[in-house]
C-alpha positions, 0 to 999 in steps of 0.5 A, spaced: 819 369 185 814 374 181 808 369 180 804 376 178 807 375 172 805 368 170 799 370 166 803 375 162 808 370 161 803 365 158 800 370 154 806 373 151 809 366 150 803 362 147 802 368 142 810 368 140 809 360 139 804 362 133 810 366 130 815 361 129 813 359 122 820 358 119 824 357 126 825 360 132 829 366 129 822 368 126 819 370 133 825 374 135 823 381 133 817 380 137 820 376 142 825 382 143 819 387 143 815 384 148 820 382 153 825 388 152 821 394 150 814 392 153 814 388 159 821 390 161 823 383 163 830 383 160 835 388 157 837 387 150 844 384 152 840 379 156 836 377 151 841 376 146 845 372 151 839 367 152 839 367 145 846 365 144 846 360 149 840 357 146 844 356 140 850 353 143 846 348 147 843 341 144 836 341 142 831 346 140 834 353 140 828 356 143 829 352 149 832 359 151 825 361 153 825 357 159 831 361 162 826 368 161 821 364 164 825 362 170 828 369 171 821 373 171 818 368 175 822 362 178 821 355 176 814 356 176 815 361 170 820 357 167 815 351 166 809 356 164 813 359 159 815 352 156 808 349 156 805 356 153 811 356 148 811 349 145 804 347 146 800 351 141 805 350 136 805 342 137 797 342 137 796 346 131 802 342 127 798 336 129 791 339 127 794 342 120 798 335 119 792 331 119 788 336 115 794 336 110 794 329 109 787 329 108 787 334 102 793 331 099 793 333 091 788 339 092 791 345 088 791 350 094 796 346 098 801 348 093 799 355 093 800 355 101 807 352 101 809 356 095 806 362 099 809 360 106 817 360 103 817 367 102 814 369 109 819 364 113 825 367 109 822 374 111 821 372 118 828 369 119 831 375 116 827 380 120 830 376 126 837 376 124 837 384 123 834 384 130 840 380 133 845 384 128 842 391 131 844 389 138 850 384 137 854 388 132 857 394 136 863 395 133 868 394 127 871 388 129 864 385 130 861 387 124 868 384 120 867 378 124 860 377 122 861 379 114 867 374 114 863 368 117 857 369 113 862 369 107 865 363 109 859 360 110 856 362 103 863 360 099 865 354 103 863 347 106 866 349 113 863 346 119 859 352 123 862 349 129 869 351 128 866 358 126 863 359 133 869 357 136 873 362 132 868 367 134 869 365 141 876 366 141 876 373 137 871 375 142 875 373 148 882 376 146 879 382 144 876 383 151 882 382 154 
């Protein structure tokens, strides 16, 4: 257990907490930069696997940060990362929610909401592209991603079936 990394874990994940406008995917590019490129806590593949597990598990997908904290500094690291990642956003949301209610009807509220929508979409797109750079390593993966995207856009198919199908294709292609 590397407890010397605890202060860095707390700072990194408290910072990342504030980037999650629009969901956890919004913080993914910076998460990758800080945990892989800067701190060298993980490889790109390890981060992608942790993120994938977070997507598959029930509850908030960003609970996967717990696994990063545990890998870096054991159980204490896992606890520190969860608190650092979720507490700042929870407190900020609480404060803004109270203020938001108080200024109901103010014209600037609509402007802020309209401005946050494209920011959220841009951050989500950046996260998706960061994952695609690591995950789409060959034509099979690229074709599968394109097929899944097309099916999601054009049909009302349950995404769980597409995840299962992707897992099966990955299993058979690895043989």
